[in-house]
C-alpha positions as CSV (number, residue, x, y, z in Angstrom):
1,M,6.5,2.9,12.0
2,A,8.5,6.0,12.5
3,K,12.0,6.1,14.0
4,C,13.2,8.5,16.6
5,A,15.1,11.4,15.0
6,I,17.4,11.7,18.0
7,C,18.5,8.2,19.0
8,G,17.2,6.1,16.0
9,K,15.0,3.9,18.1
10,G,12.4,2.0,16.1
11,A,10.4,-1.2,16.1
12,H,11.9,-4.4,17.5
13,F,11.2,-7.9,16.2
14,G,11.2,-11.2,17.9
15,I,9.2,-14.3,18.7
16,A,6.3,-14.5,21.1
17,V,6.1,-17.8,22.9
18,S,2.7,-18.9,24.2
19,H,2.0,-21.1,27.2
20,S,1.8,-24.2,24.9
21,H,5.1,-23.0,23.5
22,R,3.7,-22.2,20.0
23,R,6.0,-19.6,18.5
24,T,4.7,-16.7,16.4
25,N,6.4,-13.6,15.0
26,K,5.9,-10.4,17.1
27,K,6.7,-6.8,16.7
28,W,7.3,-4.4,19.6
29,S,6.6,-0.8,18.7
30,S,8.6,1.9,20.3
31,N,6.7,4.8,22.0
32,V,7.5,7.4,19.3
33,K,5.5,10.7,19.1
34,S,5.3,13.4,16.4
35,I,6.1,16.7,18.2
36,K,7.2,20.2,17.4
37,V,10.9,20.7,18.4
38,K,12.9,23.9,18.7
39,T,15.8,23.9,16.2
40,N,18.3,26.6,15.3
41,G,16.2,27.5,12.2
42,G,12.9,27.7,14.2
43,A,10.3,25.1,15.0
44,K,10.3,21.8,13.2
45,K,8.0,18.7,13.4
46,M,9.8,15.4,14.0
47,Y,9.4,12.0,15.5
48,V,10.9,11.7,18.9
49,C,10.7,8.8,21.4
50,T,9.4,9.5,24.9
51,S,12.7,8.5,26.5
52,C,14.4,11.3,24.6
53,M,11.7,13.7,25.6
54,R,12.0,12.8,29.3
55,S,15.8,12.9,29.4
56,G,15.8,16.5,28.0
57,L,17.5,15.8,24.7
58,V,14.9,17.9,22.9
59,E,13.1,21.1,23.7
60,R,9.5,21.4,22.7
61,A,8.4,24.4,20.6
């Protein structure tokens, strides 16, 4: 799974507990998209999470 190039957000790990209290390992994936971003050297493709896109930290090319 990719990490966000802006904030470093990636997958989170934990334990899922069922109704009968059986515990299994679980992975929560972050909503990370591969988009073209404007940089000082032109356009570059990078992985960015949707919360960084919504907050205006990156500008799409």
